[in-house]
C-alpha positions as CSV (number, residue, x, y, z in Angstrom):
1,M,69.9,98.4,104.8
2,K,68.1,95.3,103.9
3,R,68.4,92.4,106.8
4,A,67.3,89.0,106.4
5,F,63.8,87.4,107.1
6,M,62.6,83.6,107.3
7,I,59.2,82.9,106.0
8,E,57.3,79.8,106.9
9,F,54.1,79.7,105.1
10,E,51.5,77.0,106.2
11,L,49.4,76.0,103.2
12,P,45.8,75.0,103.2
13,E,45.3,71.2,103.6
14,V,42.9,70.7,100.4
15,L,44.1,72.4,97.4
16,T,41.4,73.7,95.8
17,E,41.2,74.3,92.1
18,D,41.3,78.0,92.9
19,F,44.7,77.5,94.5
20,L,45.8,75.4,91.6
21,E,45.0,77.7,89.0
22,L,47.0,80.5,90.8
23,V,50.5,78.1,91.0
24,P,51.5,79.4,87.4
25,Q,51.2,83.2,88.7
26,Q,52.7,82.4,91.9
27,R,55.8,80.9,90.4
28,M,56.1,83.8,88.0
29,M,56.2,86.2,90.9
30,I,58.6,84.0,93.1
31,N,61.0,83.9,89.8
32,K,60.9,87.7,89.6
33,M,61.5,88.4,92.9
34,L,64.5,85.8,92.9
35,A,66.1,87.4,90.1
36,D,65.5,91.1,92.1
37,G,66.9,89.6,95.0
38,D,64.2,90.0,97.3
39,I,63.8,86.1,97.8
40,K,67.2,84.4,98.4
41,S,65.7,81.0,99.0
42,Y,62.2,79.6,98.2
43,S,61.4,75.6,98.8
44,L,58.3,73.4,99.4
45,S,57.8,70.4,102.0
46,I,57.5,67.1,100.3
47,D,54.0,67.0,102.0
48,R,53.0,70.7,100.2
49,S,52.2,71.8,103.5
50,T,54.7,74.5,104.3
51,L,56.7,76.7,102.0
52,W,60.0,78.5,103.3
53,A,61.5,82.0,102.1
54,V,64.3,83.7,103.0
55,M,63.5,87.4,102.1
56,A,65.6,90.4,102.0
57,A,63.8,93.8,103.4
58,T,64.4,97.1,105.3
59,S,61.6,95.8,107.7
60,E,58.8,93.4,108.5
61,F,56.5,95.7,107.0
62,E,58.0,95.5,103.8
63,I,58.0,91.7,104.1
64,M,54.1,91.7,104.5
65,E,53.8,94.2,101.5
66,M,55.9,91.7,99.3
67,I,53.6,88.8,100.5
68,A,50.5,90.9,99.9
69,K,51.3,90.7,96.0
70,M,51.7,87.2,95.7
71,P,49.0,85.7,94.0
72,L,48.9,82.9,96.8
73,C,48.7,85.3,99.4
74,D,44.9,85.1,100.5
75,Y,45.3,80.8,100.9
76,M,48.7,81.1,103.1
77,T,49.5,81.9,106.6
78,P,52.7,83.6,107.0
79,H,55.2,83.3,109.9
80,I,58.0,86.0,109.6
81,S,61.1,85.8,111.8
82,E,64.1,88.3,111.5
83,L,67.6,86.1,111.0
84,M,71.0,87.1,112.2
85,F,72.2,86.1,108.8
86,H,71.6,84.0,106.0
87,N,74.6,82.1,104.5
88,G,74.1,80.6,101.0
89,A,76.6,78.4,98.7
90,E,76.4,80.9,95.9
91,A,78.0,83.3,98.1
92,I,81.1,81.1,98.4
93,T,81.1,79.9,94.9
94,Q,81.0,83.0,92.9
95,F,84.3,83.4,90.6
96,S,85.9,86.5,89.7
97,L,86.6,87.6,86.3
98,N,90.0,89.9,87.5
């Protein structure tokens, strides 16, 4: 059974050219993970120092495996917390076609 995890990623203070070149690949990976349901939400602070993601997985180990696939993983320091629950507006606003 999948559980919810909040991941807070610390980003480098200086965004190097190597880092910036990987951003489009990161966005593609994140969009795929959102579409697959592995990521429930993904946010970046205004000062670009911190990313937050709510992810669904069966274990913290599975979360680490998903993070390892991200193009920017070598530049981010993740802090993982398991959540009791994660509510989002999309769960409330879904309409039934019946």
